[in-house]
Biopython code that builds the backbone (N, CA, C, O; Angstrom):
import numpy as np
from Bio.PDB.StructureBuilder import StructureBuilder

atoms = [
    (1, "MET", "N", (-136.297, 5.390, 57.193)),
    (1, "MET", "CA", (-137.399, 4.901, 56.394)),
    (1, "MET", "C", (-137.322, 5.542, 55.015)),
    (1, "MET", "O", (-137.342, 6.767, 54.888)),
    (2, "LEU", "N", (-137.237, 4.739, 54.022)),
    (2, "LEU", "CA", (-137.340, 5.211, 52.647)),
    (2, "LEU", "C", (-138.733, 4.891, 52.188)),
    (2, "LEU", "O", (-139.357, 3.964, 52.703)),
    (3, "GLY", "N", (-139.233, 5.632, 51.237)),
    (3, "GLY", "CA", (-140.561, 5.318, 50.779)),
    (3, "GLY", "C", (-140.679, 5.511, 49.296)),
    (3, "GLY", "O", (-140.262, 6.537, 48.758)),
    (4, "PHE", "N", (-141.245, 4.528, 48.630)),
    (4, "PHE", "CA", (-141.305, 4.593, 47.193)),
    (4, "PHE", "C", (-142.490, 3.845, 46.651)),
    (4, "PHE", "O", (-143.046, 2.954, 47.294)),
    (5, "LEU", "N", (-142.859, 4.225, 45.465)),
    (5, "LEU", "CA", (-143.908, 3.531, 44.745)),
    (5, "LEU", "C", (-143.336, 3.185, 43.393)),
    (5, "LEU", "O", (-143.007, 4.079, 42.614)),
    (6, "PHE", "N", (-143.214, 1.919, 43.102)),
    (6, "PHE", "CA", (-142.580, 1.463, 41.866)),
    (6, "PHE", "C", (-143.562, 1.575, 40.712)),
    (6, "PHE", "O", (-144.720, 1.175, 40.838)),
    (7, "SER", "N", (-143.110, 2.115, 39.597)),
    (7, "SER", "CA", (-143.951, 2.241, 38.417)),
    (7, "SER", "C", (-143.620, 1.147, 37.420)),
    (7, "SER", "O", (-142.456, 0.922, 37.090)),
    (8, "THR", "N", (-144.642, 0.479, 36.951)),
    (8, "THR", "CA", (-144.447, -0.539, 35.918)),
    (8, "THR", "C", (-144.732, 0.038, 34.538)),
    (8, "THR", "O", (-144.645, -0.673, 33.536)),
    (9, "ASP", "N", (-145.069, 1.309, 34.481)),
    (9, "ASP", "CA", (-145.369, 1.964, 33.212)),
    (9, "ASP", "C", (-144.076, 2.190, 32.438)),
    (9, "ASP", "O", (-143.272, 3.047, 32.807)),
    (10, "LYS", "N", (-143.871, 1.428, 31.367)),
    (10, "LYS", "CA", (-142.631, 1.494, 30.596)),
    (10, "LYS", "C", (-142.387, 2.890, 30.035)),
    (10, "LYS", "O", (-141.247, 3.354, 30.023)),
    (11, "GLN", "N", (-143.418, 3.559, 29.578)),
    (11, "GLN", "CA", (-143.262, 4.900, 29.009)),
    (11, "GLN", "C", (-142.729, 5.872, 30.069)),
    (11, "GLN", "O", (-141.847, 6.680, 29.778)),
    (12, "VAL", "N", (-143.249, 5.799, 31.272)),
    (12, "VAL", "CA", (-142.786, 6.668, 32.357)),
    (12, "VAL", "C", (-141.334, 6.352, 32.682)),
    (12, "VAL", "O", (-140.517, 7.264, 32.805)),
    (13, "ARG", "N", (-140.999, 5.058, 32.826)),
    (13, "ARG", "CA", (-139.623, 4.670, 33.133)),
    (13, "ARG", "C", (-138.665, 5.146, 32.056)),
    (13, "ARG", "O", (-137.589, 5.653, 32.374)),
    (14, "ASP", "N", (-139.029, 4.996, 30.795)),
    (14, "ASP", "CA", (-138.152, 5.405, 29.701)),
    (14, "ASP", "C", (-137.920, 6.917, 29.714)),
    (14, "ASP", "O", (-136.798, 7.366, 29.480)),
    (15, "LYS", "N", (-138.953, 7.700, 29.983)),
    (15, "LYS", "CA", (-138.802, 9.152, 30.046)),
    (15, "LYS", "C", (-137.879, 9.557, 31.182)),
    (15, "LYS", "O", (-137.024, 10.427, 31.016)),
    (16, "LEU", "N", (-138.054, 8.922, 32.340)),
    (16, "LEU", "CA", (-137.216, 9.262, 33.487)),
    (16, "LEU", "C", (-135.770, 8.875, 33.235)),
    (16, "LEU", "O", (-134.866, 9.646, 33.557)),
    (17, "ARG", "N", (-135.531, 7.719, 32.676)),
    (17, "ARG", "CA", (-134.165, 7.290, 32.373)),
    (17, "ARG", "C", (-133.520, 8.200, 31.344)),
    (17, "ARG", "O", (-132.316, 8.448, 31.395)),
    (18, "GLY", "N", (-134.317, 8.697, 30.412)),
    (18, "GLY", "CA", (-133.789, 9.556, 29.360)),
    (18, "GLY", "C", (-133.592, 10.989, 29.805)),
    (18, "GLY", "O", (-133.117, 11.814, 29.025)),
    (19, "GLY", "N", (-133.946, 11.306, 31.043)),
    (19, "GLY", "CA", (-133.744, 12.654, 31.554)),
    (19, "GLY", "C", (-134.814, 13.642, 31.137)),
    (19, "GLY", "O", (-134.584, 14.851, 31.185)),
    (20, "SER", "N", (-135.992, 13.152, 30.723)),
    (20, "SER", "CA", (-137.061, 14.044, 30.298)),
    (20, "SER", "C", (-137.700, 14.787, 31.462)),
    (20, "SER", "O", (-138.325, 15.829, 31.266)),
    (21, "PHE", "N", (-137.548, 14.259, 32.672)),
    (21, "PHE", "CA", (-138.141, 14.868, 33.838)),
    (21, "PHE", "C", (-137.072, 15.133, 34.885)),
    (21, "PHE", "O", (-136.045, 14.457, 34.941)),
    (22, "ARG", "N", (-137.341, 16.131, 35.708)),
    (22, "ARG", "CA", (-136.433, 16.500, 36.782)),
    (22, "ARG", "C", (-136.823, 15.711, 38.031)),
    (22, "ARG", "O", (-138.007, 15.476, 38.273)),
    (23, "ILE", "N", (-135.838, 15.307, 38.815)),
    (23, "ILE", "CA", (-136.072, 14.671, 40.105)),
    (23, "ILE", "C", (-135.602, 15.659, 41.155)),
    (23, "ILE", "O", (-134.446, 16.082, 41.158)),
    (24, "ARG", "N", (-136.524, 16.024, 42.057)),
    (24, "ARG", "CA", (-136.146, 16.972, 43.107)),
    (24, "ARG", "C", (-137.047, 16.828, 44.325)),
    (24, "ARG", "O", (-138.183, 16.363, 44.235)),
    (25, "CYS", "N", (-136.508, 17.236, 45.455)),
    (25, "CYS", "CA", (-137.239, 17.159, 46.715)),
    (25, "CYS", "C", (-138.467, 18.068, 46.648)),
    (25, "CYS", "O", (-138.348, 19.244, 46.303)),
    (26, "PRO", "N", (-139.629, 17.539, 46.972)),
    (26, "PRO", "CA", (-140.842, 18.372, 46.948)),
    (26, "PRO", "C", (-140.847, 19.457, 48.019)),
    (26, "PRO", "O", (-141.593, 20.431, 47.909)),
    (27, "LYS", "N", (-140.019, 19.299, 49.060)),
    (27, "LYS", "CA", (-139.999, 20.269, 50.155)),
    (27, "LYS", "C", (-139.005, 21.407, 49.923)),
    (27, "LYS", "O", (-139.349, 22.573, 50.115)),
    (28, "CYS", "N", (-137.762, 21.078, 49.508)),
    (28, "CYS", "CA", (-136.724, 22.118, 49.395)),
    (28, "CYS", "C", (-136.185, 22.296, 47.966)),
    (28, "CYS", "O", (-135.346, 23.163, 47.720)),
    (29, "GLN", "N", (-136.666, 21.481, 47.039)),
    (29, "GLN", "CA", (-136.291, 21.556, 45.620)),
    (29, "GLN", "C", (-134.878, 21.057, 45.311)),
    (29, "GLN", "O", (-134.412, 21.215, 44.182)),
    (30, "TRP", "N", (-134.183, 20.456, 46.288)),
    (30, "TRP", "CA", (-132.849, 19.901, 46.052)),
    (30, "TRP", "C", (-132.927, 18.799, 45.005)),
    (30, "TRP", "O", (-133.854, 17.989, 45.016)),
    (31, "GLN", "N", (-131.954, 18.769, 44.104)),
    (31, "GLN", "CA", (-131.914, 17.762, 43.054)),
    (31, "GLN", "C", (-130.755, 16.796, 43.306)),
    (31, "GLN", "O", (-129.591, 17.192, 43.239)),
    (32, "PRO", "N", (-131.071, 15.525, 43.599)),
    (32, "PRO", "CA", (-130.000, 14.563, 43.855)),
    (32, "PRO", "C", (-129.202, 14.260, 42.596)),
    (32, "PRO", "O", (-129.725, 14.308, 41.483)),
    (33, "GLY", "N", (-127.928, 13.947, 42.793)),
    (33, "GLY", "CA", (-127.069, 13.563, 41.675)),
    (33, "GLY", "C", (-126.958, 12.054, 41.583)),
    (33, "GLY", "O", (-127.440, 11.339, 42.461)),
    (34, "ARG", "N", (-126.333, 11.570, 40.538)),
    (34, "ARG", "CA", (-126.166, 10.130, 40.336)),
    (34, "ARG", "C", (-125.349, 9.500, 41.470)),
    (34, "ARG", "O", (-125.511, 8.316, 41.766)),
    (35, "GLN", "N", (-124.476, 10.285, 42.101)),
    (35, "GLN", "CA", (-123.606, 9.767, 43.159)),
    (35, "GLN", "C", (-124.294, 9.688, 44.515)),
    (35, "GLN", "O", (-123.753, 9.063, 45.427)),
    (36, "ASP", "N", (-125.455, 10.291, 44.683)),
    (36, "ASP", "CA", (-126.154, 10.292, 45.968)),
    (36, "ASP", "C", (-126.779, 8.922, 46.223)),
    (36, "ASP", "O", (-127.325, 8.290, 45.318)),
    (37, "THR", "N", (-126.684, 8.479, 47.482)),
    (37, "THR", "CA", (-127.182, 7.151, 47.821)),
    (37, "THR", "C", (-128.044, 7.165, 49.074)),
    (37, "THR", "O", (-127.915, 8.036, 49.934)),
    (38, "TRP", "N", (-128.926, 6.176, 49.153)),
    (38, "TRP", "CA", (-129.801, 5.953, 50.293)),
    (38, "TRP", "C", (-129.562, 4.535, 50.787)),
    (38, "TRP", "O", (-129.033, 3.699, 50.054)),
    (39, "CYS", "N", (-129.946, 4.266, 52.013)),
    (39, "CYS", "CA", (-129.741, 2.946, 52.612)),
    (39, "CYS", "C", (-131.097, 2.324, 52.953)),
    (39, "CYS", "O", (-131.987, 3.005, 53.463)),
    (40, "CYS", "N", (-131.244, 1.056, 52.676)),
    (40, "CYS", "CA", (-132.464, 0.307, 52.991)),
    (40, "CYS", "C", (-132.459, -0.002, 54.493)),
    (40, "CYS", "O", (-132.001, -1.058, 54.930)),
    (41, "THR", "N", (-132.989, 0.965, 55.272)),
    (41, "THR", "CA", (-133.023, 0.839, 56.723)),
    (41, "THR", "C", (-134.347, 1.375, 57.255)),
    (41, "THR", "O", (-134.633, 2.543, 56.992)),
    (42, "PRO", "N", (-135.178, 0.633, 57.976)),
    (42, "PRO", "CA", (-134.909, -0.764, 58.286)),
    (42, "PRO", "C", (-135.092, -1.625, 57.033)),
    (42, "PRO", "O", (-135.919, -1.342, 56.165)),
    (43, "GLY", "N", (-134.330, -2.625, 56.982)),
    (43, "GLY", "CA", (-134.339, -3.521, 55.829)),
    (43, "GLY", "C", (-133.028, -4.255, 55.752)),
    (43, "GLY", "O", (-132.467, -4.650, 56.774)),
    (44, "CYS", "N", (-132.532, -4.441, 54.538)),
    (44, "CYS", "CA", (-131.334, -5.266, 54.342)),
    (44, "CYS", "C", (-130.027, -4.485, 54.438)),
    (44, "CYS", "O", (-128.954, -5.087, 54.466)),
    (45, "GLY", "N", (-130.100, -3.137, 54.490)),
    (45, "GLY", "CA", (-128.899, -2.326, 54.608)),
    (45, "GLY", "C", (-128.211, -2.012, 53.284)),
    (45, "GLY", "O", (-127.142, -1.402, 53.273)),
    (46, "HIS", "N", (-128.811, -2.422, 52.169)),
    (46, "HIS", "CA", (-128.219, -2.151, 50.852)),
    (46, "HIS", "C", (-128.167, -0.639, 50.607)),
    (46, "HIS", "O", (-129.085, 0.088, 50.987)),
    (47, "VAL", "N", (-127.094, -0.175, 49.975)),
    (47, "VAL", "CA", (-126.917, 1.248, 49.668)),
    (47, "VAL", "C", (-126.953, 1.413, 48.150)),
    (47, "VAL", "O", (-126.233, 0.722, 47.429)),
    (48, "TRP", "N", (-127.789, 2.328, 47.669)),
    (48, "TRP", "CA", (-127.932, 2.565, 46.231)),
    (48, "TRP", "C", (-128.613, 3.903, 45.994)),
    (48, "TRP", "O", (-129.114, 4.528, 46.929)),
    (49, "ASN", "N", (-128.629, 4.339, 44.740)),
    (49, "ASN", "CA", (-129.371, 5.548, 44.383)),
    (49, "ASN", "C", (-130.808, 5.117, 44.141)),
    (49, "ASN", "O", (-131.108, 4.438, 43.159)),
    (50, "THR", "N", (-131.688, 5.515, 45.040)),
    (50, "THR", "CA", (-133.074, 5.073, 45.012)),
    (50, "THR", "C", (-133.802, 5.446, 43.720)),
    (50, "THR", "O", (-134.774, 4.791, 43.343)),
    (51, "PHE", "N", (-133.333, 6.495, 43.042)),
    (51, "PHE", "CA", (-134.008, 6.916, 41.823)),
    (51, "PHE", "C", (-133.617, 6.064, 40.617)),
    (51, "PHE", "O", (-134.248, 6.148, 39.563)),
    (52, "ASP", "N", (-132.586, 5.250, 40.770)),
    (52, "ASP", "CA", (-132.217, 4.310, 39.706)),
    (52, "ASP", "C", (-133.236, 3.182, 39.587)),
    (52, "ASP", "O", (-133.384, 2.582, 38.522)),
    (53, "THR", "N", (-133.942, 2.895, 40.688)),
    (53, "THR", "CA", (-134.885, 1.774, 40.704)),
    (53, "THR", "C", (-136.299, 2.197, 41.085)),
    (53, "THR", "O", (-137.157, 1.352, 41.343)),
    (54, "ARG", "N", (-136.534, 3.475, 41.119)),
    (54, "ARG", "CA", (-137.824, 4.031, 41.536)),
    (54, "ARG", "C", (-138.227, 3.476, 42.905)),
    (54, "ARG", "O", (-139.373, 3.088, 43.133)),
    (55, "ALA", "N", (-137.231, 3.452, 43.813)),
    (55, "ALA", "CA", (-137.403, 3.118, 45.229)),
    (55, "ALA", "C", (-137.577, 1.631, 45.517)),
    (55, "ALA", "O", (-138.071, 1.263, 46.583)),
    (56, "LEU", "N", (-137.188, 0.794, 44.603)),
    (56, "LEU", "CA", (-137.214, -0.650, 44.845)),
    (56, "LEU", "C", (-135.810, -1.078, 45.229)),
    (56, "LEU", "O", (-134.881, -0.950, 44.431)),
    (57, "CYS", "N", (-135.644, -1.589, 46.453)),
    (57, "CYS", "CA", (-134.315, -1.978, 46.922)),
    (57, "CYS", "C", (-133.805, -3.172, 46.114)),
    (57, "CYS", "O", (-134.471, -4.205, 46.060)),
    (58, "PRO", "N", (-132.637, -3.044, 45.489)),
    (58, "PRO", "CA", (-132.082, -4.165, 44.733)),
    (58, "PRO", "C", (-131.566, -5.285, 45.624)),
    (58, "PRO", "O", (-131.327, -6.394, 45.146)),
    (59, "GLY", "N", (-131.392, -5.010, 46.913)),
    (59, "GLY", "CA", (-130.887, -6.019, 47.830)),
    (59, "GLY", "C", (-131.956, -6.987, 48.329)),
    (59, "GLY", "O", (-131.708, -8.186, 48.453)),
    (60, "CYS", "N", (-133.146, -6.459, 48.615)),
    (60, "CYS", "CA", (-134.195, -7.301, 49.208)),
    (60, "CYS", "C", (-135.557, -7.139, 48.540)),
    (60, "CYS", "O", (-136.524, -7.786, 48.941)),
    (61, "SER", "N", (-135.641, -6.286, 47.532)),
    (61, "SER", "CA", (-136.889, -6.025, 46.786)),
    (61, "SER", "C", (-137.956, -5.313, 47.616)),
    (61, "SER", "O", (-139.142, -5.369, 47.288)),
    (62, "LYS", "N", (-137.538, -4.651, 48.681)),
    (62, "LYS", "CA", (-138.489, -3.843, 49.452)),
    (62, "LYS", "C", (-138.860, -2.625, 48.630)),
    (62, "LYS", "O", (-137.988, -1.946, 48.090)),
    (63, "GLN", "N", (-140.153, -2.347, 48.531)),
    (63, "GLN", "CA", (-140.631, -1.186, 47.793)),
    (63, "GLN", "C", (-140.923, -0.068, 48.779)),
    (63, "GLN", "O", (-141.846, -0.166, 49.587)),
    (64, "TRP", "N", (-140.134, 0.989, 48.707)),
    (64, "TRP", "CA", (-140.315, 2.126, 49.599)),
    (64, "TRP", "C", (-141.377, 3.059, 49.048)),
    (64, "TRP", "O", (-141.499, 3.212, 47.832)),
    (65, "THR", "N", (-142.158, 3.694, 49.943)),
    (65, "THR", "CA", (-143.183, 4.637, 49.515)),
    (65, "THR", "C", (-142.786, 6.084, 49.795)),
    (65, "THR", "O", (-143.340, 7.005, 49.194)),
    (66, "HIS", "N", (-141.832, 6.292, 50.704)),
    (66, "HIS", "CA", (-141.365, 7.629, 51.059)),
    (66, "HIS", "C", (-139.851, 7.701, 50.938)),
    (66, "HIS", "O", (-139.152, 6.703, 51.114)),
    (67, "THR", "N", (-139.358, 8.889, 50.635)),
    (67, "THR", "CA", (-137.919, 9.122, 50.511)),
    (67, "THR", "C", (-137.526, 10.309, 51.364)),
    (67, "THR", "O", (-138.216, 11.329, 51.380)),
    (68, "SER", "N", (-136.429, 10.177, 52.065)),
    (68, "SER", "CA", (-135.897, 11.261, 52.873)),
    (68, "SER", "C", (-134.936, 12.085, 52.025)),
    (68, "SER", "O", (-134.101, 11.537, 51.305)),
    (69, "CYS", "N", (-135.063, 13.400, 52.116)),
    (69, "CYS", "CA", (-134.161, 14.293, 51.390)),
    (69, "CYS", "C", (-132.815, 14.328, 52.117)),
    (69, "CYS", "O", (-132.764, 14.502, 53.335)),
    (70, "LEU", "N", (-131.746, 14.164, 51.375)),
    (70, "LEU", "CA", (-130.412, 14.204, 51.971)),
    (70, "LEU", "C", (-129.993, 15.624, 52.342)),
    (70, "LEU", "O", (-129.011, 15.815, 53.058)),
    (71, "ARG", "N", (-130.730, 16.610, 51.861)),
    (71, "ARG", "CA", (-130.410, 18.006, 52.169)),
    (71, "ARG", "C", (-131.226, 18.536, 53.348)),
    (71, "ARG", "O", (-130.660, 18.992, 54.342)),
    (72, "CYS", "N", (-132.559, 18.476, 53.239)),
    (72, "CYS", "CA", (-133.402, 19.050, 54.298)),
    (72, "CYS", "C", (-133.871, 18.004, 55.314)),
    (72, "CYS", "O", (-134.445, 18.362, 56.343)),
    (73, "THR", "N", (-133.640, 16.739, 55.045)),
    (73, "THR", "CA", (-133.985, 15.588, 55.879)),
    (73, "THR", "C", (-135.487, 15.350, 56.048)),
    (73, "THR", "O", (-135.889, 14.538, 56.881)),
    (74, "GLU", "N", (-136.308, 16.034, 55.284)),
    (74, "GLU", "CA", (-137.757, 15.832, 55.339)),
    (74, "GLU", "C", (-138.145, 14.618, 54.489)),
    (74, "GLU", "O", (-137.469, 14.292, 53.514)),
    (75, "TRP", "N", (-139.240, 13.955, 54.869)),
    (75, "TRP", "CA", (-139.755, 12.798, 54.143)),
    (75, "TRP", "C", (-140.882, 13.220, 53.219)),
    (75, "TRP", "O", (-141.714, 14.052, 53.581)),
    (76, "SER", "N", (-140.906, 12.642, 52.020)),
    (76, "SER", "CA", (-141.975, 12.893, 51.051)),
    (76, "SER", "C", (-142.309, 11.597, 50.338)),
    (76, "SER", "O", (-141.485, 10.685, 50.269)),
    (77, "LEU", "N", (-143.515, 11.519, 49.810)),
    (77, "LEU", "CA", (-143.852, 10.386, 48.962)),
    (77, "LEU", "C", (-142.836, 10.314, 47.822)),
    (77, "LEU", "O", (-142.510, 11.334, 47.215)),
    (78, "HIS", "N", (-142.349, 9.142, 47.537)),
    (78, "HIS", "CA", (-141.329, 9.005, 46.498)),
    (78, "HIS", "C", (-141.820, 9.558, 45.163)),
    (78, "HIS", "O", (-141.071, 10.238, 44.463)),
    (79, "GLU", "N", (-143.050, 9.277, 44.812)),
    (79, "GLU", "CA", (-143.586, 9.728, 43.523)),
    (79, "GLU", "C", (-143.615, 11.249, 43.398)),
    (79, "GLU", "O", (-143.584, 11.777, 42.287)),
    (80, "GLU", "N", (-143.673, 11.960, 44.529)),
    (80, "GLU", "CA", (-143.691, 13.424, 44.487)),
    (80, "GLU", "C", (-142.346, 14.015, 44.089)),
    (80, "GLU", "O", (-142.267, 15.204, 43.778)),
    (81, "TRP", "N", (-141.289, 13.212, 44.092)),
    (81, "TRP", "CA", (-139.957, 13.677, 43.697)),
    (81, "TRP", "C", (-139.843, 13.864, 42.184)),
    (81, "TRP", "O", (-138.950, 14.574, 41.722)),
    (82, "TYR", "N", (-140.713, 13.253, 41.419)),
    (82, "TYR", "CA", (-140.625, 13.305, 39.957)),
    (82, "TYR", "C", (-141.400, 14.514, 39.444)),
    (82, "TYR", "O", (-142.631, 14.515, 39.413)),
    (83, "ASP", "N", (-140.657, 15.536, 39.045)),
    (83, "ASP", "CA", (-141.237, 16.789, 38.560)),
    (83, "ASP", "C", (-141.570, 16.628, 37.084)),
    (83, "ASP", "O", (-140.721, 16.226, 36.288)),
    (84, "GLU", "N", (-142.803, 16.944, 36.724)),
    (84, "GLU", "CA", (-143.261, 16.763, 35.351)),
    (84, "GLU", "C", (-142.725, 17.823, 34.395)),
    (84, "GLU", "O", (-142.898, 17.710, 33.182)),
    (85, "GLN", "N", (-142.080, 18.844, 34.933)),
    (85, "GLN", "CA", (-141.480, 19.866, 34.068)),
    (85, "GLN", "C", (-140.243, 19.278, 33.388)),
    (85, "GLN", "O", (-139.478, 18.557, 34.030)),
    (86, "PRO", "N", (-140.035, 19.566, 32.122)),
    (86, "PRO", "CA", (-138.847, 19.056, 31.446)),
    (86, "PRO", "C", (-137.581, 19.522, 32.141)),
    (86, "PRO", "O", (-137.513, 20.648, 32.633)),
    (87, "ALA", "N", (-136.575, 18.650, 32.180)),
    (87, "ALA", "CA", (-135.298, 19.003, 32.779)),
    (87, "ALA", "C", (-134.627, 20.079, 31.945)),
    (87, "ALA", "O", (-134.810, 20.144, 30.729)),
    (88, "ASP", "N", (-133.842, 20.929, 32.617)),
    (88, "ASP", "CA", (-133.126, 22.000, 31.914)),
    (88, "ASP", "C", (-132.056, 21.433, 31.013)),
    (88, "ASP", "O", (-131.352, 22.187, 30.342)),
]
sb = StructureBuilder()
sb.init_structure("model")
sb.init_model(0)
sb.init_chain("A")
sb.init_seg("    ")
for serial, (resi, resn, name, xyz) in enumerate(atoms, 1):
    if name == "N":
        sb.init_residue(resn, " ", resi, " ")
    sb.init_atom(name, np.array(xyz, "f"), 0.0, 1.0, " ", f" {name:<3s}", serial, name[0])
structure = sb.get_structure()
C-alpha cells in the first residue's frame, strides 16, 4: 500500500522540484534518491519514484495517501515525508 496526497499548489510543487525542501522518512529520517522506486500495489503495478508525482501513479492515476519507507518499511502519510527545512 502506497499512500499519498497530491498537491495542486503550484508554489509548493515548484519548491519541491527545485530542491528547496528535503524529502525523508518521518520515522527513520532516510532520504530517498532519484533512483528509488515504489510499485502501485494493489493497483496497476506501475513502478516509479513516488516523489516525482507526489504519490500520483502515472500508470492508473491512483492517488496514494501513505508511503512505505524502503529502509525501515514503516508506513507514513505521504505529506509527512516533505520536510520544511531547507535541503543541505
